[in-house]
PyMOL Python script that loads the backbone (N, CA, C, O; Angstrom):
from pymol import cmd

cmd.read_pdbstr("""\
ATOM      1  N   MET A   1     128.213 101.110 182.239  1.00  0.00           N
ATOM      2  CA  MET A   1     128.269 100.889 183.685  1.00  0.00           C
ATOM      3  C   MET A   1     128.827  99.490 183.953  1.00  0.00           C
ATOM      4  O   MET A   1     128.192  98.487 183.629  1.00  0.00           O
ATOM      5  N   THR A   2     129.985  99.437 184.527  1.00  0.00           N
ATOM      6  CA  THR A   2     130.609  98.147 184.800  1.00  0.00           C
ATOM      7  C   THR A   2     130.291  97.705 186.216  1.00  0.00           C
ATOM      8  O   THR A   2     130.476  98.452 187.177  1.00  0.00           O
ATOM      9  N   ILE A   3     129.812  96.480 186.325  1.00  0.00           N
ATOM     10  CA  ILE A   3     129.493  95.943 187.645  1.00  0.00           C
ATOM     11  C   ILE A   3     130.624  95.008 188.069  1.00  0.00           C
ATOM     12  O   ILE A   3     130.910  94.017 187.396  1.00  0.00           O
ATOM     13  N   VAL A   4     131.259  95.335 189.186  1.00  0.00           N
ATOM     14  CA  VAL A   4     132.328  94.483 189.701  1.00  0.00           C
ATOM     15  C   VAL A   4     131.755  93.654 190.830  1.00  0.00           C
ATOM     16  O   VAL A   4     131.227  94.188 191.806  1.00  0.00           O
ATOM     17  N   SER A   5     131.865  92.338 190.688  1.00  0.00           N
ATOM     18  CA  SER A   5     131.282  91.452 191.685  1.00  0.00           C
ATOM     19  C   SER A   5     132.290  90.402 192.116  1.00  0.00           C
ATOM     20  O   SER A   5     133.076  89.909 191.307  1.00  0.00           O
ATOM     21  N   ASN A   6     132.262  90.068 193.384  1.00  0.00           N
ATOM     22  CA  ASN A   6     133.122  89.003 193.896  1.00  0.00           C
ATOM     23  C   ASN A   6     132.404  87.658 193.868  1.00  0.00           C
ATOM     24  O   ASN A   6     132.912  86.662 194.384  1.00  0.00           O
ATOM     25  N   ASP A   7     131.214  87.639 193.258  1.00  0.00           N
ATOM     26  CA  ASP A   7     130.446  86.402 193.163  1.00  0.00           C
ATOM     27  C   ASP A   7     131.024  85.547 192.034  1.00  0.00           C
ATOM     28  O   ASP A   7     130.965  85.955 190.874  1.00  0.00           O
ATOM     29  N   PRO A   8     131.578  84.376 192.340  1.00  0.00           N
ATOM     30  CA  PRO A   8     132.223  83.536 191.317  1.00  0.00           C
ATOM     31  C   PRO A   8     131.306  83.171 190.158  1.00  0.00           C
ATOM     32  O   PRO A   8     131.790  82.909 189.057  1.00  0.00           O
ATOM     33  N   SER A   9     129.989  83.149 190.379  1.00  0.00           N
ATOM     34  CA  SER A   9     129.071  82.770 189.307  1.00  0.00           C
ATOM     35  C   SER A   9     129.069  83.795 188.178  1.00  0.00           C
ATOM     36  O   SER A   9     128.656  83.490 187.059  1.00  0.00           O
ATOM     37  N   TRP A  10     129.535  85.024 188.474  1.00  0.00           N
ATOM     38  CA  TRP A  10     129.575  86.066 187.446  1.00  0.00           C
ATOM     39  C   TRP A  10     130.856  86.024 186.626  1.00  0.00           C
ATOM     40  O   TRP A  10     130.901  86.560 185.519  1.00  0.00           O
ATOM     41  N   TRP A  11     131.905  85.387 187.161  1.00  0.00           N
ATOM     42  CA  TRP A  11     133.215  85.446 186.514  1.00  0.00           C
ATOM     43  C   TRP A  11     133.202  84.920 185.092  1.00  0.00           C
ATOM     44  O   TRP A  11     133.755  85.555 184.194  1.00  0.00           O
ATOM     45  N   SER A  12     132.573  83.756 184.869  1.00  0.00           N
ATOM     46  CA  SER A  12     132.570  83.177 183.528  1.00  0.00           C
ATOM     47  C   SER A  12     131.814  84.080 182.553  1.00  0.00           C
ATOM     48  O   SER A  12     132.212  84.210 181.395  1.00  0.00           O
ATOM     49  N   THR A  13     130.735  84.699 183.012  1.00  0.00           N
ATOM     50  CA  THR A  13     129.962  85.601 182.155  1.00  0.00           C
ATOM     51  C   THR A  13     130.784  86.825 181.780  1.00  0.00           C
ATOM     52  O   THR A  13     130.798  87.237 180.620  1.00  0.00           O
ATOM     53  N   ILE A  14     131.469  87.409 182.761  1.00  0.00           N
ATOM     54  CA  ILE A  14     132.303  88.584 182.503  1.00  0.00           C
ATOM     55  C   ILE A  14     133.431  88.209 181.548  1.00  0.00           C
ATOM     56  O   ILE A  14     133.762  88.978 180.645  1.00  0.00           O
ATOM     57  N   ASP A  15     134.026  87.024 181.745  1.00  0.00           N
ATOM     58  CA  ASP A  15     135.131  86.578 180.903  1.00  0.00           C
ATOM     59  C   ASP A  15     134.649  86.362 179.472  1.00  0.00           C
ATOM     60  O   ASP A  15     135.352  86.711 178.523  1.00  0.00           O
ATOM     61  N   GLN A  16     133.455  85.789 179.306  1.00  0.00           N
ATOM     62  CA  GLN A  16     132.908  85.568 177.969  1.00  0.00           C
ATOM     63  C   GLN A  16     132.639  86.895 177.277  1.00  0.00           C
ATOM     64  O   GLN A  16     132.931  87.047 176.091  1.00  0.00           O
ATOM     65  N   ASN A  17     132.085  87.854 178.005  1.00  0.00           N
ATOM     66  CA  ASN A  17     131.799  89.164 177.419  1.00  0.00           C
ATOM     67  C   ASN A  17     133.088  89.857 177.002  1.00  0.00           C
ATOM     68  O   ASN A  17     133.135  90.500 175.954  1.00  0.00           O
ATOM     69  N   ARG A  18     134.137  89.731 177.813  1.00  0.00           N
ATOM     70  CA  ARG A  18     135.420  90.353 177.496  1.00  0.00           C
ATOM     71  C   ARG A  18     136.011  89.713 176.242  1.00  0.00           C
ATOM     72  O   ARG A  18     136.512  90.413 175.361  1.00  0.00           O
ATOM     73  N   SER A  19     135.952  88.376 176.161  1.00  0.00           N
ATOM     74  CA  SER A  19     136.485  87.683 174.994  1.00  0.00           C
ATOM     75  C   SER A  19     135.705  88.075 173.742  1.00  0.00           C
ATOM     76  O   SER A  19     136.292  88.294 172.682  1.00  0.00           O
ATOM     77  N   TYR A  20     134.376  88.165 173.866  1.00  0.00           N
ATOM     78  CA  TYR A  20     133.540  88.550 172.731  1.00  0.00           C
ATOM     79  C   TYR A  20     133.867  89.968 172.284  1.00  0.00           C
ATOM     80  O   TYR A  20     133.908  90.249 171.086  1.00  0.00           O
ATOM     81  N   SER A  21     134.099  90.858 173.236  1.00  0.00           N
ATOM     82  CA  SER A  21     134.439  92.244 172.899  1.00  0.00           C
ATOM     83  C   SER A  21     135.756  92.297 172.136  1.00  0.00           C
ATOM     84  O   SER A  21     135.869  93.022 171.147  1.00  0.00           O
ATOM     85  N   TYR A  22     136.757  91.534 172.586  1.00  0.00           N
ATOM     86  CA  TYR A  22     138.040  91.503 171.888  1.00  0.00           C
ATOM     87  C   TYR A  22     137.858  90.974 170.468  1.00  0.00           C
ATOM     88  O   TYR A  22     138.465  91.486 169.527  1.00  0.00           O
ATOM     89  N   PHE A  23     137.010  89.936 170.314  1.00  0.00           N
ATOM     90  CA  PHE A  23     136.764  89.353 168.997  1.00  0.00           C
ATOM     91  C   PHE A  23     136.120  90.378 168.068  1.00  0.00           C
ATOM     92  O   PHE A  23     136.516  90.491 166.908  1.00  0.00           O
ATOM     93  N   VAL A  24     135.141  91.119 168.559  1.00  0.00           N
ATOM     94  CA  VAL A  24     134.457  92.132 167.748  1.00  0.00           C
ATOM     95  C   VAL A  24     135.432  93.221 167.326  1.00  0.00           C
ATOM     96  O   VAL A  24     135.427  93.643 166.169  1.00  0.00           O
ATOM     97  N   VAL A  25     136.266  93.680 168.252  1.00  0.00           N
ATOM     98  CA  VAL A  25     137.247  94.723 167.931  1.00  0.00           C
ATOM     99  C   VAL A  25     138.229  94.220 166.884  1.00  0.00           C
ATOM    100  O   VAL A  25     138.545  94.936 165.934  1.00  0.00           O
ATOM    101  N   ALA A  26     138.711  93.000 167.050  1.00  0.00           N
ATOM    102  CA  ALA A  26     139.670  92.434 166.097  1.00  0.00           C
ATOM    103  C   ALA A  26     139.030  92.282 164.717  1.00  0.00           C
ATOM    104  O   ALA A  26     139.639  92.638 163.708  1.00  0.00           O
ATOM    105  N   ALA A  27     137.816  91.760 164.670  1.00  0.00           N
ATOM    106  CA  ALA A  27     137.128  91.572 163.397  1.00  0.00           C
ATOM    107  C   ALA A  27     136.870  92.915 162.717  1.00  0.00           C
ATOM    108  O   ALA A  27     137.040  93.038 161.504  1.00  0.00           O
ATOM    109  N   SER A  28     136.465  93.910 163.484  1.00  0.00           N
ATOM    110  CA  SER A  28     136.201  95.240 162.929  1.00  0.00           C
ATOM    111  C   SER A  28     137.480  95.856 162.382  1.00  0.00           C
ATOM    112  O   SER A  28     137.471  96.467 161.313  1.00  0.00           O
ATOM    113  N   THR A  29     138.574  95.697 163.109  1.00  0.00           N
ATOM    114  CA  THR A  29     139.857  96.244 162.663  1.00  0.00           C
ATOM    115  C   THR A  29     140.282  95.602 161.353  1.00  0.00           C
ATOM    116  O   THR A  29     140.742  96.290 160.442  1.00  0.00           O
ATOM    117  N   ILE A  30     140.132  94.286 161.254  1.00  0.00           N
ATOM    118  CA  ILE A  30     140.503  93.577 160.023  1.00  0.00           C
ATOM    119  C   ILE A  30     139.622  94.035 158.867  1.00  0.00           C
ATOM    120  O   ILE A  30     140.118  94.258 157.762  1.00  0.00           O
ATOM    121  N   ASN A  31     138.331  94.178 159.106  1.00  0.00           N
ATOM    122  CA  ASN A  31     137.416  94.611 158.050  1.00  0.00           C
ATOM    123  C   ASN A  31     137.759  96.012 157.558  1.00  0.00           C
ATOM    124  O   ASN A  31     137.764  96.256 156.352  1.00  0.00           O
ATOM    125  N   VAL A  32     138.040  96.918 158.459  1.00  0.00           N
ATOM    126  CA  VAL A  32     138.386  98.291 158.081  1.00  0.00           C
ATOM    127  C   VAL A  32     139.704  98.301 157.316  1.00  0.00           C
ATOM    128  O   VAL A  32     139.853  99.029 156.335  1.00  0.00           O
ATOM    129  N   TYR A  33     140.652  97.497 157.764  1.00  0.00           N
ATOM    130  CA  TYR A  33     141.954  97.433 157.096  1.00  0.00           C
ATOM    131  C   TYR A  33     141.797  96.900 155.670  1.00  0.00           C
ATOM    132  O   TYR A  33     142.362  97.456 154.729  1.00  0.00           O
ATOM    133  N   ASP A  34     141.026  95.819 155.517  1.00  0.00           N
ATOM    134  CA  ASP A  34     140.808  95.243 154.190  1.00  0.00           C
ATOM    135  C   ASP A  34     140.047  96.219 153.295  1.00  0.00           C
ATOM    136  O   ASP A  34     140.343  96.330 152.106  1.00  0.00           O
ATOM    137  N   TRP A  35     139.073  96.922 153.857  1.00  0.00           N
ATOM    138  CA  TRP A  35     138.260  97.860 153.085  1.00  0.00           C
ATOM    139  C   TRP A  35     139.111  99.034 152.620  1.00  0.00           C
ATOM    140  O   TRP A  35     138.863  99.614 151.563  1.00  0.00           O
ATOM    141  N   GLY A  36     140.117  99.379 153.421  1.00  0.00           N
ATOM    142  CA  GLY A  36     140.969 100.516 153.091  1.00  0.00           C
ATOM    143  C   GLY A  36     142.023 100.201 152.044  1.00  0.00           C
ATOM    144  O   GLY A  36     142.693 101.108 151.551  1.00  0.00           O
ATOM    145  N   GLN A  37     142.179  98.937 151.699  1.00  0.00           N
ATOM    146  CA  GLN A  37     143.201  98.563 150.714  1.00  0.00           C
ATOM    147  C   GLN A  37     142.753  98.948 149.310  1.00  0.00           C
ATOM    148  O   GLN A  37     143.481  98.715 148.344  1.00  0.00           O
TER     149      GLN A  37
END
""", "prot")
cmd.dss("prot")
cmd.show_as("cartoon", "prot")
cmd.util.cbc("prot")
cmd.orient("prot")
């Protein structure tokens, strides 16, 4: 459930969560790729 808010105090939190999600996906992809070698 994604909460969309126009409250600026939420922006940094949403941005951090998005960056963390990208990091997890990238790390998982690298791990799977290395494991598959």
